[in-house]
VOPAGU-2260 file (C-alpha; in pm, 1 decimal, decimal comma):
REM VOPAGU-2260
SITE   aa  ch    i         X         Y         Z
SITE  MET   A    0    2377,3   -3837,8  -13047,5
SITE  VAL   A    1    1994,2   -3828,5  -12858,2
SITE  THR   A    2    1738,4   -4082,0  -13003,6
SITE  THR   A    3    1406,6   -4082,9  -12824,1
SITE  LEU   A    4    1233,7   -4388,3  -12612,0
SITE  THR   A    5     857,6   -4462,2  -12631,2
SITE  ALA   A    6     687,3   -4482,4  -12227,3
SITE  ASP   A    7     638,3   -4877,7  -12314,3
SITE  ARG   A    8     997,6   -4947,6  -12376,1
SITE  LEU   A    9    1067,4   -4713,9  -12050,2
SITE  ALA   A   10     878,3   -4912,9  -11870,0
SITE  GLU   A   11    1045,1   -5251,7  -11996,5
SITE  LEU   A   12    1407,1   -5072,5  -11898,0
SITE  VAL   A   13    1226,8   -4987,5  -11531,4
SITE  ASP   A   14    1091,2   -5353,9  -11492,5
SITE  GLY   A   15    1441,0   -5490,5  -11623,1
SITE  ASP   A   16    1797,7   -5511,0  -11537,7
SITE  GLU   A   17    1961,3   -5262,2  -11741,8
SITE  SER   A   18    2136,4   -4997,0  -11624,8
SITE  PHE   A   19    2032,4   -4614,0  -11673,2
SITE  ALA   A   20    2007,0   -4295,6  -11481,1
SITE  LEU   A   21    1619,5   -4172,7  -11539,7
SITE  VAL   A   22    1645,0   -3807,2  -11523,2
SITE  ASP   A   23    1329,4   -3602,8  -11421,1
SITE  THR   A   24    1322,8   -3223,7  -11533,7
SITE  ARG   A   25     984,1   -3125,8  -11392,4
SITE  PRO   A   26     960,2   -2831,4  -11136,4
SITE  ALA   A   27     994,3   -3014,8  -10767,8
SITE  ASP   A   28     588,6   -3016,4  -10674,3
SITE  SER   A   29     522,9   -3237,1  -11005,5
SITE  PHE   A   30     814,4   -3479,8  -10907,3
SITE  GLU   A   31     739,0   -3509,6  -10549,5
SITE  SER   A   32     356,1   -3590,3  -10641,6
SITE  TRP   A   33     430,3   -3859,8  -10877,4
SITE  HIS   A   34     730,7   -3980,7  -11057,9
SITE  VAL   A   35     820,3   -4292,4  -11267,1
SITE  PRO   A   36     995,3   -4552,6  -11050,1
SITE  GLY   A   37    1381,4   -4446,9  -10983,9
SITE  ALA   A   38    1395,5   -4150,5  -11167,6
SITE  ILE   A   39    1595,6   -3888,6  -11011,8
SITE  HIS   A   40    1551,8   -3517,4  -10955,1
SITE  PHE   A   41    1729,2   -3256,4  -11237,4
SITE  PRO   A   42    1486,9   -2921,9  -11238,5
SITE  PHE   A   43    1551,2   -2826,2  -11611,6
SITE  GLY   A   44    1350,5   -2542,5  -11786,5
SITE  PRO   A   45    1255,0   -2580,1  -12166,4
SITE  ASP   A   46    1432,0   -2274,5  -12223,3
SITE  GLU   A   47    1715,8   -2305,2  -11992,9
SITE  ALA   A   48    2089,6   -2377,3  -12082,6
SITE  LEU   A   49    2285,1   -2640,3  -11927,2
SITE  ASP   A   50    2616,0   -2430,7  -11935,2
SITE  GLY   A   51    2784,5   -2382,3  -11612,6
SITE  ARG   A   52    2492,6   -2705,0  -11465,7
SITE  LEU   A   53    2727,4   -2988,7  -11625,6
SITE  GLU   A   54    2924,4   -3106,7  -11338,5
SITE  GLU   A   55    2590,6   -3095,0  -11122,3
SITE  LEU   A   56    2433,6   -3319,9  -11362,2
SITE  ARG   A   57    2716,9   -3540,3  -11322,7
SITE  GLU   A   58    2675,1   -3550,2  -10984,5
SITE  THR   A   59    2289,5   -3633,6  -11012,6
SITE  VAL   A   60    2298,9   -3923,5  -11259,8
SITE  GLY   A   61    2629,6   -4099,2  -11070,8
SITE  ASP   A   62    2829,5   -4375,5  -11233,1
SITE  THR   A   63    2630,8   -4455,8  -11484,2
SITE  ALA   A   64    2691,3   -4454,1  -11941,5
SITE  ARG   A   65    2314,5   -4421,7  -11990,1
SITE  VAL   A   66    2067,8   -4120,1  -11931,4
SITE  VAL   A   67    1744,5   -4118,4  -11994,3
SITE  THR   A   68    1544,9   -3766,7  -11971,8
SITE  ILE   A   69    1179,4   -3698,9  -11881,2
SITE  CYS   A   70     937,4   -3431,4  -11825,5
SITE  ALA   A   71     586,2   -3330,2  -11845,2
SITE  LYS   A   72     540,6   -3343,1  -12214,0
SITE  GLY   A   73     870,0   -3433,0  -12377,8
SITE  ILE   A   74     984,4   -3014,7  -12429,0
SITE  SER   A   75    1253,2   -2946,2  -12158,4
SITE  SER   A   76    1366,0   -3340,8  -12095,4
SITE  GLY   A   77    1418,0   -3308,3  -12516,0
SITE  THR   A   78    1616,9   -2998,1  -12446,9
SITE  LEU   A   79    1828,2   -3067,4  -12178,7
SITE  ALA   A   80    1923,5   -3426,1  -12368,9
SITE  THR   A   81    2061,3   -3252,5  -12682,4
SITE  GLN   A   82    2247,1   -2988,1  -12458,3
SITE  LEU   A   83    2397,0   -3280,4  -12251,6
SITE  ALA   A   84    2470,1   -3451,0  -12574,2
SITE  SER   A   85    2644,8   -3160,4  -12749,7
SITE  ALA   A   86    2841,8   -3101,0  -12390,1
SITE  THR   A   87    3014,6   -3397,9  -12346,5
SITE  ASP   A   88    3021,8   -3779,1  -12512,2
SITE  GLU   A   89    3058,8   -3976,6  -12249,3
SITE  TYR   A   90    2696,1   -4100,3  -12242,5
SITE  GLU   A   91    2470,2   -4283,5  -12418,5
SITE  ILE   A   92    2166,5   -4035,8  -12397,8
SITE  GLN   A   93    1793,5   -4066,5  -12456,3
SITE  ALA   A   94    1459,3   -3864,3  -12443,5
SITE  VAL   A   95    1118,2   -4013,3  -12372,5
SITE  ASP   A   96     900,3   -3920,6  -12650,7
SITE  GLY   A   97     628,6   -3784,9  -12453,3
SITE  GLY   A   98     726,6   -3778,8  -12103,5
SITE  MET   A   99     476,3   -3803,3  -11824,0
SITE  LYS   A  100     190,9   -3766,8  -12040,9
SITE  ALA   A  101     263,3   -4097,4  -12236,5
SITE  TRP   A  102     382,0   -4245,8  -11907,5
SITE  SER   A  103       0,3   -4241,1  -11819,3
SITE  GLY   A  104     -91,8   -4451,2  -12120,8
SITE  VAL   A  105      96,9   -4740,3  -12028,6
SITE  TYR   A  106     -90,8   -5038,2  -11996,4
SITE  GLU   A  107     -54,5   -5416,9  -11908,9
SITE  ALA   A  108    -300,5   -5697,2  -11972,0
SITE  VAL   A  109    -284,4   -5978,4  -11758,3
SITE  GLU   A  110    -507,6   -6310,5  -11737,9
SITE  VAL   A  111    -640,3   -6405,1  -11388,6
SITE  ASP   A  112    -690,0   -6718,4  -11305,0
SITE  VAL   A  113    -997,7   -6781,6  -11106,0
SITE  GLY   A  114   -1119,5   -7155,3  -11284,6
SITE  ASP   A  115   -1203,9   -7310,9  -11595,5
SITE  GLY   A  116   -1415,1   -7200,7  -11805,0
SITE  LEU   A  117   -1384,7   -6824,6  -11700,4
SITE  VAL   A  118   -1178,7   -6600,8  -11850,6
SITE  VAL   A  119   -1108,1   -6265,8  -11685,2
SITE  VAL   A  120    -816,1   -6023,8  -11823,9
SITE  GLN   A  121    -712,0   -5747,1  -11605,7
SITE  VAL   A  122    -641,0   -5401,9  -11816,2
SITE  GLN   A  123    -348,5   -5223,9  -11544,4
SITE  ARG   A  124    -287,4   -4861,5  -11639,7
SITE  ARG   A  125      40,0   -4852,8  -11488,6
SITE  ALA   A  126      92,6   -4469,4  -11408,7
SITE  LYS   A  127    -269,1   -4414,6  -11232,9
SITE  GLY   A  128    -333,7   -4744,7  -11102,8
SITE  CYS   A  129    -681,0   -4785,2  -11303,5
SITE  LEU   A  130    -740,7   -5194,4  -11297,3
SITE  GLY   A  131   -1043,3   -5232,3  -11576,4
SITE  TYR   A  132   -1143,5   -5591,0  -11693,2
SITE  VAL   A  133   -1240,5   -5795,1  -11949,4
SITE  VAL   A  134   -1444,4   -6072,2  -11865,4
SITE  GLY   A  135   -1531,8   -6384,2  -12078,6
SITE  CYS   A  136   -1708,4   -6679,4  -12129,8
SITE  GLU   A  137   -1447,4   -6950,3  -12289,1
SITE  ALA   A  138   -1704,5   -7178,6  -12421,6
SITE  THR   A  139   -1893,0   -6870,1  -12654,5
SITE  GLY   A  140   -1633,9   -6659,7  -12658,7
SITE  GLU   A  141   -1890,8   -6338,4  -12548,5
SITE  ALA   A  142   -1737,7   -6050,8  -12267,6
SITE  ILE   A  143   -1803,8   -5815,4  -12110,1
SITE  VAL   A  144   -1591,1   -5516,8  -12031,5
SITE  VAL   A  145   -1596,1   -5341,7  -11716,3
SITE  ASP   A  146   -1457,1   -5010,2  -11575,9
SITE  PRO   A  147   -1275,0   -4946,8  -11923,6
SITE  THR   A  148   -1065,8   -4616,3  -11989,4
SITE  ALA   A  149   -1082,0   -4361,5  -12240,7
SITE  ASP   A  150    -783,0   -4583,4  -12422,7
SITE  LEU   A  151   -1030,8   -4767,5  -12588,5
SITE  GLU   A  152    -790,3   -4999,8  -12817,0
SITE  GLU   A  153    -626,6   -5130,6  -12478,7
SITE  PHE   A  154    -963,6   -5327,9  -12399,8
SITE  GLU   A  155   -1057,9   -5412,2  -12771,1
SITE  VAL   A  156    -683,5   -5558,3  -12805,1
SITE  ALA   A  157    -704,5   -5755,2  -12481,1
SITE  ALA   A  158   -1058,7   -5921,3  -12546,5
SITE  GLU   A  159    -890,8   -6021,7  -12885,0
SITE  GLU   A  160    -595,7   -6164,5  -12776,4
SITE  ALA   A  161    -798,3   -6353,6  -12530,9
SITE  GLY   A  162   -1021,3   -6486,1  -12814,8
SITE  LEU   A  163   -1339,9   -6286,1  -12667,5
SITE  THR   A  164   -1587,5   -6074,8  -12847,7
SITE  ILE   A  165   -1731,3   -5744,5  -12645,4
SITE  THR   A  166   -2127,3   -5777,1  -12604,1
SITE  GLY   A  167   -2162,5   -5579,1  -12356,6
SITE  VAL   A  168   -1973,1   -5246,1  -12137,3
SITE  ILE   A  169   -2048,3   -5166,0  -11780,1
SITE  ASP   A  170   -1929,6   -4905,2  -11566,8
SITE  THR   A  171   -1923,4   -4946,9  -11165,0
SITE  HIS   A  172   -1979,6   -4608,0  -11064,9
SITE  VAL   A  173   -1966,9   -4270,5  -11213,1
SITE  HIS   A  174   -1590,2   -4204,0  -11182,0
SITE  ALA   A  175   -1379,6   -3942,6  -11041,7
SITE  ASP   A  176   -1026,2   -4004,3  -11103,7
SITE  HIS   A  177    -994,5   -4066,5  -11464,0
SITE  VAL   A  178   -1240,3   -4064,4  -11792,5
SITE  SER   A  179   -1447,1   -4312,1  -11858,2
SITE  GLY   A  180   -1437,7   -4475,3  -12216,9
SITE  GLY   A  181   -1775,5   -4661,6  -12120,6
SITE  ARG   A  182   -2018,7   -4524,6  -12369,1
SITE  GLU   A  183   -1786,6   -4425,9  -12637,0
SITE  LEU   A  184   -1657,7   -4824,8  -12609,1
SITE  ALA   A  185   -2003,2   -4960,1  -12622,0
SITE  ASP   A  186   -2105,4   -4695,8  -12908,9
SITE  VAL   A  187   -1833,6   -4781,8  -13168,7
SITE  LEU   A  188   -1913,5   -5147,9  -13075,4
SITE  GLU   A  189   -2262,5   -5107,6  -13094,8
SITE  VAL   A  190   -2329,1   -5278,3  -12751,2
SITE  PRO   A  191   -2540,3   -5200,6  -12428,0
SITE  TYR   A  192   -2378,7   -4961,7  -12192,1
SITE  TYR   A  193   -2478,7   -5031,8  -11841,3
SITE  LEU   A  194   -2469,4   -4818,0  -11515,5
SITE  GLY   A  195   -2647,0   -4891,8  -11165,3
SITE  GLU   A  196   -2987,8   -4770,9  -11143,0
SITE  HIS   A  197   -2904,2   -4556,1  -10864,7
SITE  ALA   A  198   -2669,5   -4379,5  -11150,4
SITE  ALA   A  199   -3030,3   -4161,6  -11219,4
SITE  GLY   A  200   -2997,4   -3999,3  -10893,1
SITE  ARG   A  201   -2660,1   -3859,5  -11007,0
SITE  ASP   A  202   -2804,6   -3641,8  -11303,7
SITE  VAL   A  203   -2599,6   -3877,1  -11529,8
SITE  GLN   A  204   -2666,7   -3736,5  -11872,8
SITE  VAL   A  205   -2520,3   -4002,3  -12157,6
SITE  ALA   A  206   -2783,6   -4291,4  -12254,5
SITE  PHE   A  207   -2759,6   -4588,9  -12026,6
SITE  THR   A  208   -2870,3   -4949,5  -11935,4
SITE  PRO   A  209   -2986,1   -4955,0  -11547,2
SITE  LEU   A  210   -2887,1   -5245,2  -11378,7
SITE  GLY   A  211   -3042,1   -5330,1  -11053,5
SITE  ARG   A  212   -2993,8   -5476,7  -10699,3
SITE  ASN   A  213   -2916,8   -5851,6  -10776,0
SITE  GLU   A  214   -2986,6   -5844,4  -11134,2
SITE  VAL   A  215   -2774,3   -6082,2  -11339,5
SITE  LEU   A  216   -2654,1   -6066,0  -11657,1
SITE  GLU   A  217   -2610,3   -6423,0  -11880,3
SITE  VAL   A  218   -2224,3   -6340,5  -12077,1
SITE  GLY   A  219   -2257,7   -6690,1  -12265,5
SITE  GLU   A  220   -2240,7   -6965,7  -11986,7
SITE  ARG   A  221   -2141,8   -6742,2  -11749,9
SITE  GLU   A  222   -2353,0   -6514,9  -11473,3
SITE  LEU   A  223   -2231,2   -6177,1  -11364,8
SITE  LYS   A  224   -2452,9   -6065,3  -11075,6
SITE  ALA   A  225   -2500,0   -5716,0  -11021,4
SITE  LEU   A  226   -2461,1   -5619,6  -10598,3
SITE  TYR   A  227   -2524,5   -5250,7  -10509,3
SITE  THR   A  228   -2243,0   -5157,3  -10281,5
SITE  PRO   A  229   -2295,7   -4782,3  -10180,7
SITE  GLY   A  230   -1991,6   -4603,0  -10012,1
SITE  HIS   A  231   -1738,4   -4479,5  -10208,9
SITE  THR   A  232   -2043,5   -4346,1  -10421,4
SITE  SER   A  233   -2438,2   -4371,4  -10411,9
SITE  ASP   A  234   -2498,7   -4554,1  -10672,5
SITE  MET   A  235   -2193,4   -4853,0  -10679,7
SITE  LEU   A  236   -2214,4   -5168,3  -10809,6
SITE  SER   A  237   -2034,0   -5460,8  -10741,5
SITE  LEU   A  238   -2000,4   -5721,3  -10957,9
SITE  LEU   A  239   -2019,5   -6126,3  -10889,2
SITE  VAL   A  240   -1935,6   -6368,8  -11160,2
SITE  ASP   A  241   -2038,0   -6723,3  -11110,9
SITE  ASP   A  242   -2003,4   -6670,7  -10718,7
SITE  ARG   A  243   -1632,0   -6681,2  -10750,6
SITE  ALA   A  244   -1486,2   -6346,3  -10846,0
SITE  LEU   A  245   -1590,6   -6026,2  -10713,5
SITE  LEU   A  246   -1545,5   -5704,6  -10914,8
SITE  THR   A  247   -1573,6   -5452,3  -10585,0
SITE  ALA   A  248   -1410,3   -5148,2  -10819,3
SITE  ASP   A  249   -1344,4   -4868,6  -10536,3
SITE  THR   A  250   -1544,9   -5041,4  -10277,4
SITE  LEU   A  251   -1245,8   -5279,5  -10178,9
SITE  HIS   A  252    -905,8   -5221,5  -10321,0
SITE  ALA   A  253    -586,3   -5509,2  -10257,3
SITE  GLY   A  254    -524,9   -5361,2   -9964,6
SITE  SER   A  255    -730,7   -5107,0   -9840,8
SITE  THR   A  256   -1092,6   -4942,1   -9897,9
SITE  GLY   A  257   -1213,2   -4651,6  -10165,5
SITE  ARG   A  258   -1247,8   -4293,7  -10030,7
SITE  THR   A  259   -1625,2   -4193,0   -9940,5
SITE  GLU   A  260   -1540,3   -3788,1   -9997,5
SITE  LEU   A  261   -1526,6   -3715,4  -10375,5
SITE  GLU   A  262   -1941,0   -3744,2  -10339,5
SITE  PHE   A  263   -2037,2   -3744,1   -9996,7
SITE  SER   A  264   -1796,6   -3398,4   -9955,6
SITE  GLU   A  265   -1821,7   -3158,3   -9672,9
SITE  ASP   A  266   -2115,8   -2937,3   -9884,6
SITE  SER   A  267   -2296,4   -3198,6  -10061,3
SITE  GLU   A  268   -2655,0   -3254,3  -10006,3
SITE  ALA   A  269   -2602,2   -3587,0   -9835,6
SITE  GLN   A  270   -2356,6   -3468,9   -9609,9
SITE  ARG   A  271   -2570,3   -3180,2   -9515,5
SITE  ALA   A  272   -2872,2   -3392,5   -9412,9
SITE  SER   A  273   -2631,5   -3601,7   -9201,9
SITE  GLU   A  274   -2553,8   -3289,7   -9040,6
SITE  HIS   A  275   -2876,4   -3190,6   -8980,3
SITE  SER   A  276   -3022,0   -3483,3   -8862,6
SITE  SER   A  277   -2708,2   -3526,0   -8545,4
SITE  GLY   A  278   -2740,7   -3174,5   -8477,9
SITE  GLU   A  279   -2361,1   -3212,2   -8510,4
SITE  ALA   A  280   -2090,2   -3105,5   -8788,1
SITE  ALA   A  281   -2024,5   -3429,1   -8985,5
SITE  ARG   A  282   -1697,8   -3537,9   -9043,9
SITE  GLU   A  283   -1569,0   -3537,4   -9421,8
SITE  GLY   A  284   -1752,0   -3804,4   -9577,6
SITE  GLU   A  285   -1939,0   -3882,6   -9309,4
SITE  THR   A  286   -2222,6   -4052,0   -9468,3
SITE  GLY   A  287   -2029,4   -4214,5   -9734,6
SITE  ALA   A  288   -1837,8   -4390,3   -9472,8
SITE  ARG   A  289   -2143,8   -4496,9   -9294,4
SITE  LEU   A  290   -2282,4   -4681,3   -9602,3
SITE  LEU   A  291   -1944,5   -4844,5   -9702,0
SITE  TYR   A  292   -1889,5   -4972,0   -9369,4
SITE  GLU   A  293   -2236,9   -5130,7   -9395,7
SITE  THR   A  294   -2137,9   -5225,5   -9753,4
SITE  LEU   A  295   -1809,5   -5428,8   -9661,5
SITE  HIS   A  296   -1929,6   -5561,3   -9330,4
SITE  ARG   A  297   -2334,7   -5686,8   -9439,1
SITE  THR   A  298   -2213,2   -5763,9   -9847,4
SITE  ILE   A  299   -1810,9   -5759,9   -9930,4
SITE  LEU   A  300   -1750,7   -5992,6   -9629,4
SITE  ALA   A  301   -2040,1   -6196,6   -9621,1
SITE  MET   A  302   -1940,4   -6351,8   -9942,2
SITE  PRO   A  303   -1735,1   -6729,9   -9904,9
SITE  GLU   A  304   -1388,8   -6637,4   -9832,7
SITE  ASN   A  305   -1250,0   -6827,1  -10115,3
SITE  VAL   A  306   -1425,6   -6584,8  -10386,5
SITE  VAL   A  307   -1151,6   -6356,1  -10561,5
SITE  VAL   A  308   -1126,8   -6002,6  -10502,2
SITE  LEU   A  309   -1084,2   -5821,9  -10812,2
SITE  PRO   A  310   -1012,3   -5433,4  -10757,4
SITE  GLY   A  311   -1115,5   -5157,5  -10967,3
SITE  HIS   A  312    -771,9   -4950,3  -10874,2
SITE  VAL   A  313    -406,4   -5020,7  -10661,7
SITE  ALA   A  314    -235,4   -4747,0  -10464,4
SITE  VAL   A  315      39,9   -4636,7  -10649,9
SITE  SER   A  316     290,0   -4414,9  -10432,8
SITE  ALA   A  317     462,1   -4070,0  -10518,2
SITE  ASP   A  318     759,3   -4277,4  -10655,7
SITE  GLY   A  319     551,0   -4476,4  -10913,8
SITE  ALA   A  320     539,7   -4836,7  -10748,9
SITE  PHE   A  321     244,5   -5034,2  -10717,4
SITE  GLU   A  322     149,1   -5036,9  -10321,2
SITE  HIS   A  323      27,0   -5412,2  -10375,2
SITE  GLY   A  324     189,7   -5642,9  -10626,0
SITE  ALA   A  325     351,6   -5497,5  -10931,7
SITE  PRO   A  326     278,0   -5441,4  -11294,1
SITE  GLY   A  327     225,8   -5719,9  -11521,0
SITE  GLU   A  328     111,2   -5915,0  -11229,4
SITE  PRO   A  329    -264,8   -5970,1  -11126,1
SITE  ILE   A  330    -334,6   -5753,8  -10855,3
SITE  THR   A  331    -581,5   -5949,4  -10637,6
SITE  THR   A  332    -685,5   -6055,4  -10304,4
SITE  THR   A  333    -948,5   -6262,4  -10149,4
SITE  ILE   A  334   -1190,5   -6235,6   -9913,6
SITE  ARG   A  335   -1083,0   -6438,8   -9627,7
SITE  ALA   A  336    -719,6   -6258,1   -9691,5
SITE  ALA   A  337    -927,2   -5907,8   -9658,5
SITE  ARG   A  338   -1103,9   -5994,8   -9363,5
SITE  THR   A  339    -811,9   -6098,6   -9126,3
SITE  GLU   A  340    -530,5   -5853,1   -9286,4
SITE  MET   A  341    -669,7   -5575,4   -9367,6
SITE  ASP   A  342    -643,7   -5280,3   -9078,9
SITE  ALA   A  343    -975,6   -5074,7   -9210,1
SITE  LEU   A  344   -1179,6   -5421,0   -9190,1
SITE  GLN   A  345   -1072,9   -5462,1   -8815,6
SITE  LEU   A  346   -1221,6   -5112,6   -8732,0
SITE  GLU   A  347   -1532,5   -5058,3   -8517,7
SITE  GLU   A  348   -1786,9   -4812,1   -8718,9
SITE  GLU   A  349   -1688,1   -4460,2   -8565,6
SITE  ALA   A  350   -1316,9   -4548,6   -8598,1
SITE  PHE   A  351   -1364,5   -4632,6   -8938,7
SITE  VAL   A  352   -1572,0   -4295,2   -9028,1
SITE  ASP   A  353   -1280,4   -4100,4   -8843,1
SITE  ARG   A  354   -1004,0   -4310,8   -9074,1
SITE  LEU   A  355   -1170,1   -4219,9   -9378,6
SITE  ALA   A  356   -1224,9   -3845,2   -9298,3
SITE  GLU   A  357    -838,2   -3809,6   -9328,7
SITE  ALA   A  358    -801,0   -4017,7   -9680,0
SITE  GLY   A  359    -532,8   -3751,2   -9810,6
SITE  GLU   A  360    -518,6   -3529,7  -10094,3
SITE  LYS   A  361    -793,0   -3558,7  -10328,0
SITE  PRO   A  362    -751,7   -3673,7  -10704,4
SITE  ALA   A  363    -666,7   -3388,9  -10960,7
SITE  ASN   A  364    -937,4   -3216,5  -11099,2
SITE  TYR   A  365   -1230,7   -3487,7  -10972,3
SITE  GLU   A  366   -1475,2   -3229,1  -11031,1
SITE  ALA   A  367   -1441,6   -3163,9  -11357,2
SITE  ILE   A  368   -1391,5   -3518,0  -11413,6
SITE  ILE   A  369   -1727,3   -3650,4  -11251,4
SITE  ASP   A  370   -1887,8   -3395,1  -11468,6
SITE  LEU   A  371   -1736,6   -3523,1  -11802,5
SITE  ASN   A  372   -1852,3   -3889,2  -11651,1
SITE  ARG   A  373   -2172,2   -3774,2  -11616,4
SITE  GLY   A  374   -2204,1   -3619,2  -11930,2
SITE  VAL   A  375   -2307,2   -3299,0  -11802,3
SITE  ASP   A  376   -1985,4   -3136,8  -11978,1
SITE  SER   A  377   -1789,3   -3229,0  -12308,2
SITE  LYS   A  378   -1412,9   -3147,1  -12362,9
SITE  ALA   A  379   -1150,0   -3233,7  -12627,9
SITE  PRO   A  380    -930,1   -3538,7  -12631,9
SITE  GLU   A  381    -610,4   -3346,3  -12538,4
SITE  GLU   A  382    -820,9   -3146,7  -12259,9
SITE  ARG   A  383    -905,8   -3507,4  -12119,8
SITE  VAL   A  384    -572,8   -3619,6  -12092,7
SITE  GLU   A  385    -459,9   -3324,4  -11924,5
SITE  LEU   A  386    -740,3   -3346,7  -11672,8
SITE  GLU   A  387    -593,7   -3704,5  -11559,7
SITE  LEU   A  388    -210,0   -3653,1  -11519,6
SITE  GLY   A  389     -87,8   -3654,4  -11206,1
SITE  PRO   A  390    -144,6   -3921,5  -10941,3
SITE  ASN   A  391    -459,4   -4171,4  -10868,1
SITE  ASN   A  392    -590,8   -4084,5  -10478,2
SITE  CYS   A  393    -872,9   -4308,3  -10472,2
SITE  SER   A  394    -778,5   -4531,1  -10184,8
SITE  ALA   A  395    -849,7   -4425,1   -9851,3
């Protein structure tokens, strides 16, 4: 008999001690670029028959009594599970409802201890490594949401469970890897929506309240200061909370920096200007890389060393594991640890620029996602989810 398994329940299995074989039926290129931790590959199409391949499947899953199947949307994996149940009764068989599409929507809300009176909840999107935040004042119960994804309820529930009321929403920049829920969440809750003032230079066509350099927002008894930290994008903000926590978005991650060529690509206006002024061919993302180098060394690393760094992403490897920390645990670093332990921050400027020019494969559909987040294009919710499927690739 075949039963279905939710993606949230699959996450519990992955994190737990139960023995099972997770069989991913997608094509090889899809599997190799992005899969659930511990998954094994057994390509199987939605119209394929298991006849003649049962022994191959037995060898693939090994000595297990439980087989869980997964694919992109739950179609081919459901077909395999049904045929396997008809062919043998040696396994307990389950198929993941919604497949990798559902896996992309698994979240954990994790409270980060940054000191008395300040509440910080890190909302982790497991498959993509997106890290959004609910930042609140314990005394008044007021809170700001920072960098929400389009799964608005995850942030509303996180705030509610922390005893907080959302009074504003901030996007630190125009995101390239995921569809922002910032404007929509602000509209639903009838609260202000903020972007950095330099977002106006990116032809953002959604209404927003601009945050200027060093502008301070009061969140109850807490203070949130907007720092201009360009490099990953030209409009990037980092947010300093009570001089003890710094939300660095894609400027600084727990073990890497953000990449710089998604806006500052080789054919962008900024990149062409850099090339013209130097008389030489510019390296990929060079304009942004030089901005980021200055931001990191003159602004971020100038902070007191005990300031807690709260990044906007954590890199997720092809096999689905966080490259720093683990889902359900706070993903943080400190200014001191970043300064002393991160290889990229030990480089001189030219070497840093060279390194960022080789940031690797870009996020899938990033140009279309940027257009959605700028408000120059619109798509149905189903189409937005499709754009986001796949690895994150926002780290350099």
